[in-house]
C-alpha positions in Angstrom: 2.4 -2.8 12.5 1.2 0.3 11.2 -2.6 1.4 11.7 -5.6 1.4 8.8 -6.3 5.0 7.5 -9.9 6.4 7.0 -11.5 7.0 3.5 -10.7 10.8 4.5 -7.0 10.7 5.8 -6.6 8.6 2.2 -8.0 11.1 -0.2 -6.1 14.0 1.6 -2.6 11.8 1.0 -3.5 10.5 -2.7 -3.8 14.9 -3.4 -0.7 15.5 -2.1 2.6 15.2 -4.3 4.7 13.5 -1.4 5.7 9.4 -2.3 3.0 7.2 -0.3 2.8 3.2 -0.4 -0.3 1.3 0.2 -0.6 -2.1 0.9 -3.7 -4.0 0.9 -3.6 -6.8 2.9 -6.4 -9.4 4.0 -5.4 -10.9 7.3 -7.3 -14.5 6.4 -4.7 -14.7 2.9 -1.5 -16.3 4.4 0.3 -15.1 1.1 -0.8 -11.1 2.1 0.9 -11.9 5.9 3.8 -13.2 4.2 3.9 -10.1 1.6 3.3 -8.0 5.0 6.1 -9.4 6.8 8.6 -8.4 3.7 7.4 -4.9 4.1 7.4 -4.7 7.5 11.1 -5.7 7.7 12.3 -2.8 6.7 9.7 -0.5 8.0 12.0 2.1 9.8 13.5 3.1 6.0 9.4 3.1 4.8 8.3 5.5 7.6 11.3 7.8 7.3 10.6 8.3 3.5 6.9 8.4 3.0 4.2 7.8 4.1 2.2 3.9 4.2 -1.1 3.3 4.5 -2.6 -0.6 5.2 -5.6 -0.9 3.5 -7.5 -4.1 5.3 -9.6 -5.4 2.0 -12.3 -7.3 4.2 -13.5 -4.3 7.0 -12.3 -1.3 4.8 -14.0 -1.8 1.2 -14.8 0.9 0.7 -11.4 2.4 0.9 -9.5 -0.3 -0.9 -12.3 0.1 -4.1 -11.7 3.7 -3.5 -7.6 3.2 -4.0 -8.5 1.1 -7.0 -10.9 4.3 -8.6 -8.6 7.4 -7.9 -5.4 5.1 -9.3 -6.9 3.3 -11.9 -5.5 -0.4 -11.4 -7.1 -3.5 -11.0 -7.3 -4.8 -7.3 -5.4 -7.3 -5.9 -4.8 -9.0 -2.6 -1.6 -8.5 -1.2 -1.5 -5.5 -3.2 1.0 -3.0 -2.4 1.0 0.5 -5.0 3.8 2.5 -4.9 2.2 6.4 -5.4 5.0 9.8 -5.8 3.3 13.3 -7.4 0.2 12.1 -8.0 1.6 9.4 -10.2 1.7 5.2 -9.7 5.2 4.5 -10.0 4.5 0.8 -9.5 2.2 -2.2 -8.0 2.7 -5.5 -7.3 0.9 -8.2 -5.7 1.2 -11.7 -3.8 4.9 -13.1 -4.1 6.2 -10.4 -6.4 6.3 -8.2 -3.5 9.7 -7.8 -1.6 11.1 -5.1 0.1 14.3 -5.1 -2.5 11.6 -3.6 -4.7 10.0 -1.0 -2.6 14.2 0.2 -1.7 14.5 0.6 -5.7 11.7 3.2 -6.1 12.4 4.9 -2.4 
């Protein structure tokens, strides 16, 4: 499992041009757990190609809201957001979160 990230670290990462994959996760939601499991199957590829940020939307609500505001996206949980060159490349949520989509963009 990837570790959670602080507000300051996310702010720093999102100002960089490097690719970032953000997963907004609720530990209370079975759909969120299933979607995260799909992404964890390609963890090695993700780790080699991008920075991964796991946001616990319950315990890190301020961080989740900051990401939503900074990237001008509507909140969902679970939600997968891919940012490259400071531009949101794609956003998926719930059952649309698939490893194949991530691989297509990496």
